[in-house]
C-alpha positions in Angstrom: 91.8 96.9 75.0 92.7 100.5 75.7 92.7 99.9 79.4 95.5 97.3 78.9 97.7 99.9 77.3 97.0 102.4 80.0 97.7 99.9 82.8 100.9 98.8 81.0 102.2 102.3 80.8 101.4 102.9 84.5 103.1 99.6 85.6 106.2 100.1 83.5 106.5 103.8 84.4 105.9 103.0 88.1 108.7 100.4 88.1 111.1 102.8 86.4 110.3 105.6 88.9 110.8 103.1 91.7 114.3 102.2 90.3 115.1 105.9 89.8 114.2 106.7 93.4 117.2 104.7 94.6 119.5 106.5 92.1 118.4 109.9 93.5 119.5 109.0 97.0 122.8 110.6 98.1 125.7 108.3 98.9 125.2 108.1 102.7 121.5 107.3 102.4 122.2 104.7 99.8 125.0 103.1 101.8 122.9 103.0 104.9 120.0 101.3 103.1 122.5 98.8 101.6 123.9 98.1 105.0 120.4 97.5 106.5 119.5 95.1 103.8 122.9 93.3 104.2 122.3 93.0 107.9 118.9 91.6 107.3 120.1 89.0 104.7 123.1 88.1 107.0 120.7 87.4 109.8 118.6 85.2 107.6 121.7 83.4 106.3 122.8 82.8 109.9 119.5 81.2 110.8 119.7 78.9 107.7 123.4 78.3 108.2 122.6 75.5 110.7 121.2 73.5 107.8 123.9 74.4 105.2 127.2 76.1 105.0 126.3 79.5 103.6 128.4 82.6 104.1 126.7 85.9 104.6 126.8 88.1 101.5 128.9 91.3 101.4 127.4 94.8 101.0 128.8 94.8 97.4 127.0 91.5 96.6 123.7 92.9 98.0 124.1 96.0 95.8 124.8 93.9 92.7 121.8 91.7 93.4 119.7 94.9 93.9 120.7 96.1 90.4 120.0 92.8 88.8 116.7 92.1 90.6 115.1 95.5 90.0 115.8 95.3 86.3 114.8 91.6 86.2 111.4 92.7 87.6 111.2 95.6 85.1 111.9 93.1 82.3 109.2 90.7 83.5 106.7 93.6 83.8 107.5 94.8 80.3 107.3 91.4 78.7 104.0 90.5 80.3 102.5 93.9 79.5 103.5 93.6 75.8 102.2 90.0 75.7 98.9 91.0 77.3 98.5 93.5 74.5 98.8 90.6 72.1 102.2 91.7 70.8 104.5 89.0 69.3 107.3 87.6 71.3 109.9 89.2 69.1 108.3 92.6 69.5 107.9 92.2 73.2 111.6 91.0 73.6 113.0 93.9 71.5 110.8 96.6 73.2 111.7 95.2 76.7 115.4 95.2 75.9 115.3 98.7 74.5 113.3 100.0 77.5 115.6 98.2 79.9 118.8 99.6 78.3 117.5 103.1 78.2 116.3 102.9 81.8 119.7 101.5 82.9 121.6 104.3 81.1 119.3 106.9 82.6 119.6 105.3 86.0 123.3 105.6 86.0 123.2 109.1 84.6 120.8 110.2 87.4 123.4 109.1 89.9 125.8 111.8 88.6 123.3 114.3 90.1 123.3 112.7 93.5 125.9 113.7 96.1 128.8 111.2 96.3 127.4 108.8 93.6 129.0 108.0 90.3 128.3 106.5 86.9 129.4 102.8 86.8 129.4 100.8 83.5 129.5 97.6 85.6 126.1 98.5 87.1 124.7 99.0 83.6 125.9 95.5 82.8 124.1 94.1 85.9 121.0 95.9 84.9 121.1 94.6 81.3 121.8 91.1 82.6 118.6 91.3 84.7 116.6 92.5 81.6 118.1 89.7 79.4 117.3 86.9 81.9 113.7 88.1 82.3 113.3 88.1 78.5 114.7 84.6 78.2 112.6 83.2 81.0 109.4 84.8 79.8 110.0 83.5 76.2 110.8 80.0 77.5 107.7 80.1 79.8 105.5 81.3 76.9 106.8 78.5 74.6 106.2 75.9 77.3 102.7 77.3 78.0 101.8 77.1 74.3 103.0 73.5 74.1 100.9 72.6 77.2 97.8 74.2 75.7 98.3 72.4 72.4 98.7 69.0 74.2 95.5 69.5 76.1 93.5 70.2 72.9 
């Protein structure tokens, strides 16, 4: 049982450190990385475009999706770690939301220390949205799984 707690702390801390590593980049490095990802996604969209009418995403869209996705993954990790420790859904949801909000606030605060970066409330909103969606999806998935298990018994 104790190894679950230790593994949970390692996973959650690791994901938060991964998120913070992007915030510690200076503006030129962060911008270059965003442009690389945008170019990669645009190439993929152009290849798929023959089947559908997709437009390549802008750099701003990629940055917004990055915020959302990283915190969505953090939320899923937190929820699953708490549930593996046999915590209630309510406890897991509240703890995940709290961890996510604190991490989002710290993430934006860290950017103040990076050259050319700034604190953006909109980014905190994207981060919190990712956390909230992960909580909702894990709760729904857990409820569905419990119903399936009851039906089979």
